[in-house]
N, C-alpha and C positions, 0 to 999 in steps of 0.2 A: 503493501499499500504507500501511495507516495503522498507528500505534502500538498493540500488541496489548494495551497497560497500561489505556488508556482510551479511551472512544467520541471520536469526532469530537466530539460534541454539548458532551462535557465541555471540551475543549480551546477550543471556539468560545465556550463561555461565559467562561472566563478570558482571552480575548484582548477579549472584549468589556467585561469590567472595567476593562482595562489601558486600552482606549480610551477609557472613560468619563473616566478621569483624563487623559488627554492631552488631551480638549476641556475640562476644568475649566482645564487650566493653558493652555489658548491653544496647544498643540502641533501641529504637523502630522504628526508620525512620532516614533517613539523606537525607538534602536538598543539593543538588548538585548545584553549583553556577557557578564553574570555566568551560569556555563555551568549553575546549578540554574534560573535563570530563563529560559534557553534551553530547556532541557528541559522546564520547567512550561508553557512556549507552545508548542513545538514538537514535544516527545517526541523529540528528539535527544540521544543517549547518546555520551558520547566522551571519551578522555583528551588530544583533541587542543588545545585553546585553550590551554594552556601553550606546546606546540609552536609552533604557528601565532603567539602572541606574539612567542616567541623569534624567529622570521624577521622580526620586524616585519609580519606579515599578523594577519589576525583570525579569528573565528568569530564570529557574530552574528548575531541575529534580527532583521529591520529589520520593525516592526509600524508601518503604517499608521493614520492616525487613523478609517479606514475601509477595512474589505478584510481580506484573508488576510496574516498575515506571510509573508515571504520569509528563508528560510534561506542564509546566504554561509558557505561553507567549504571547505577545498583540497579538491580535485578527488579526492584517494587517499581521500575518507571518503564518495565519493557512494554506494557499495554500502549503507553502514551508515544514512546518510541515508535511502535507500531503503526499507530496513526498519524505521526508528523515526518517521520525519517521515509528518504529516497533510499539512504545507504545501506551497508551491514551495520548491524547494530552486536555489539558484545555486552550483555549483562553479565555484572557479577553478584557474587551474594555479598552480604555485608561483611562477613567473616572472611573472603578472600581475599587475595592480594593482586588489586586491579593494575600494579605498577608492572608485575611480573607477566601478566596478559598483555600489556601493553608492550613488553620489550618483547614477547616471542611474536607478535604481530609486526614490529618493524620489519622491513624489506630487508632480504639477506645481504649482509655486508654493511649493513648499516654504519655509518662512521659520526658523521655529523647529523643531529636533530634539533629542528627548530624549535624553540618554546617561548611562551609570552611571558615575561617575567613581569609584565605589568598584571597580571592576571594568575598567578601562580604562587602558593605560599611557600614560605620556608620549609615547612614540613612535607609538603608534595613534592618539592623540588629535590630533598634530601632523598626521600624515599624512591623518587625517579631515577637518580645518579646511581645510588646504591644498588638500584635493581640493573643498570647497565653502566658499569664504571668503564668499559674501553670506548664506549660513546661519547665526543664530545658535545655541548650543547652549546647554542646559539641565541642570542636573543634575537625575535623577530615581531617585539611589541610594536604594534602599530600598522604592522603591513596589511593585513587584512582589511582593516578601518581605512587605509588610504585606498585600498579596491573598492570598499562600500560606498565611499562619497560621491561618486555619479552614479544616479539612480537610472535604474530600466522604467521603461514606461509604466510598467506592472508595480515598482515600488513607488513611482509618483503617483500613480491613481491611489494607491493605499493611503500616501501622504494626504493627498488632497480629501480623501474620505477622513481621515484623522481630523483633518482642518475642519472640516465641517461638522463634525462631532463637538470639537474643542469649543466652536463660537457657540454652538447651541447651549454648552455647559457654561460659557460665560455670561452669555445671556439670562439663562435660568439663574446663575448667582447674583446678578445685578439687580434682578427682581425680587429676591427675596431678601435682600441688604435693607437694613432699618435699623431704626431706633430700637434696644430692648430684645432682637433676635439674637439668640445663641447662635455661635460659629458653627457648633454641631448642625443645626437645622437648616443652616443654607447649605452644609456640605452633602445633606442627605437629600435635598432638591436636585442639586448639581448631578449627584451618582445617578438618582432616578432618571432626571432627563438625559443622560450621555448614554445610559445602559438601554434607556428606549431607542435612542436615536442609533444607535448600534456599535457602541464600544465594547471590545471584544477582547479583553485582557486586563487583568487587576493585580500584575506585578508591579505595579507603580502607581501611588496614589494619583486618579483623576483630577483630583483637586487638592491644592492647598492654599487655605486662607488663613489670613492675620490679620487682627483687628486693634488699633490702638492710637491714641494721639498722634504717635509718630509712624505709624503705619504697620505696627506688629513686629513681630520679632522673625527676621526672615529666615526660614529652613526649619522654624519650630514645627515640631511631628504632633503636638497637641490639639485637638478640635475643640479644647475648653475656651471657657470666655463670652462675653455678652457684648455685642456692638452697641455704643452708645454716642448719642450726638458729639459731635467733636471729632470722631475717631476716623481716620483713614483705614479702608479696608485694601488689602492687597491679595488679587486674585489671579492665582498661576494655576490653570486649567491645561490638561494634557489629554488630546485625544489619541485615542490607539486604536489602529487598524493593521490587523496581521503583525503586531509590533512595532508597526512602523508609527511614529508619534508627529504630532503638530502642537504646539504650543499657542494657547491665548491667553495674555496677561493684561492685567490693568488695575487701576486704582481708582477706588469710591469714596466718595466723602458722606460721611451721615450728617446730615445739616450743613450749613453753610459752611464753605472754606474761609479761611483766614487769606489776606492779601498775600502773606507769605507763600502761604499753598498754593493760591492761585498760581503765583510767579513761579515756583518750583515746579508746577504742572507744565506750564508754558516752555519751561527749559526742557524738560524731558520730552515732548512732542517734537521740539527742534532737535533735539539730538536723535531721536528715531527718525524723524523725516531725512534729516541728512544722513545718516548711514543706509538707511534702507535706498535711498535716491542712488547711492553711490554702488550698489550691486549691479554688478554685471561680469560675464565671462570676461576672464582675464585681468581683472584687477586682485589686488592681494588682501589679505585681512588686515593688512597695516594702513592701506589704503582707506578702508573703509572706517578704521578706528581714527583716523587722523581726521576725518570729515566730522566726526563727532566731536573731537576733540578742538577743533577750532569753534565750535558753536559754544563748547563749553566755556573755553576762554575769552569769546567775546561778550559771553554774558556775565563777565567780570570774575570767573573761577580759575583755579588753578588748572594744571594739566589734568585730561581727563583720567581718573586714576582706574577702571578697571575695563574690563573687555565689554565691548558692546554685541556683544552674540558670536556664534561659530556654528560649524556645520552639525546635523543631528541627523539621526535615522533611526535604526533598532533599538528598541529599550529593552532590557531585561536584568533584573536583579541578579548579584547585587552591584552591578555597574550600573551606569547610566547613559543615556542616549547620544553623549557627546561623542562625534568622532575625531577629535584630535586638532581640528581645523579651527583657530578662534580668530574673531575679529579683533586684532589687539596691536598694539606697536610692537615690531619684531616679526611678526609675521610675514612670512614672504611667499608664501604657497599661494598660488594664483587660483580663485575662483573658477570653477568651470560650469558648463550648461548640465543642467542635470542635478545639480547638488542642492539641499536643502536646508535651508540657513535661518535658524533663528535671529532675530534681530531684539534685543532685550535690553537697552540701555534705560538708565534711571538715577535719581539724585538721591542722596542721603541727608539733603538739607533743604529746608528745615523739616523734612520728614522724609521714610522711604517711599518715594514715588517711581512707579515703573510704566513706560509705554512699549509694548511689543507686537510682535507679527512674526508670522512664520513663512517663507517666502522660498520659491523653487528658482534657481539662478536660468536665465537664457541668455544667449548670445546678445541680445541688445539692452538687456536690464534683468526684471525679474518679475515672477507672478505671484501675487499676494494670496497666500493658502489660508491664514488666518487674518482677520482685521483688528486692526489696532484702535485705541479708544482717542478719537482726536480731541476730545473735550473732556474736561472734569467732568464726571456723572453726581449729581448729588441727590441720596436719597433720604 
């Protein structure tokens, strides 16, 4: 049984591109451990990678220099693998040595093995090296991510669907925001609206909501708290379709805003507009950041201190959906048509204020997949 989201031919094309890199680097095989990359190459989707790592075991896809990958995972996930994977699967019992099984499956005469140091624990790496002491390991972190950045037509279609779902979630959140409402109640409304609209995965919260006079606590995981007049509510909504994501984000004011907040919002809108207008194939992440930086300096502030977004794609725990290309000073990688990019600048004075959109890069500019909030919404 093959994964319903992509054809076997598309998966095979992805594997061949990885194998081309292996040949260029003189590697006999690669052990892929980052969940997003495992999904990209095999179709396997699961929350189990972190659980396996916590046991000292491993979920991984072994990609030989020639041939079909093999997925290694705990036996209790065999049915999920049968549903989603197009590749060979090698389930192991929890008391068995997964690393010995991986080494046994290495191509004959393997001398050099690529590994993703970015997503392998010290214990996993130690057990792997102990199982094959004569094999040299070489870091290939971000190799698959670089290949993932330019999306196929099907991947863009899923991202566009994710954007539609994210916009529905953001509108549901805005409608639910008001004085005296609990954050958890808004979250419930957003989740209901998104699931009804087609949200099809739960491995990352579809909504992150923070509220307070200063916009709340960025990346706080608690849904506790009550919105009140004078609060700024930060909404980060992530639509998902076949693990491809699009973010819709914004700031909403409960009651009338202060003059300082209104001015801060104007600056955030200008930052977003400058960065978004700069998106097109051939420009670098540094160039996009520079456009926002100029707006920030012209507004009387110092150099813009944070990235203004980055390339996004597949989301899977425990890692997130960023693909290693940032809209940031020093990023010299050029954007390419078919990349999906989150633009999310903001300010933190007088409060946390964010204006954001997800976009797909085109030859002449970009297509907006989620809509920013051009004016401060008051509830």
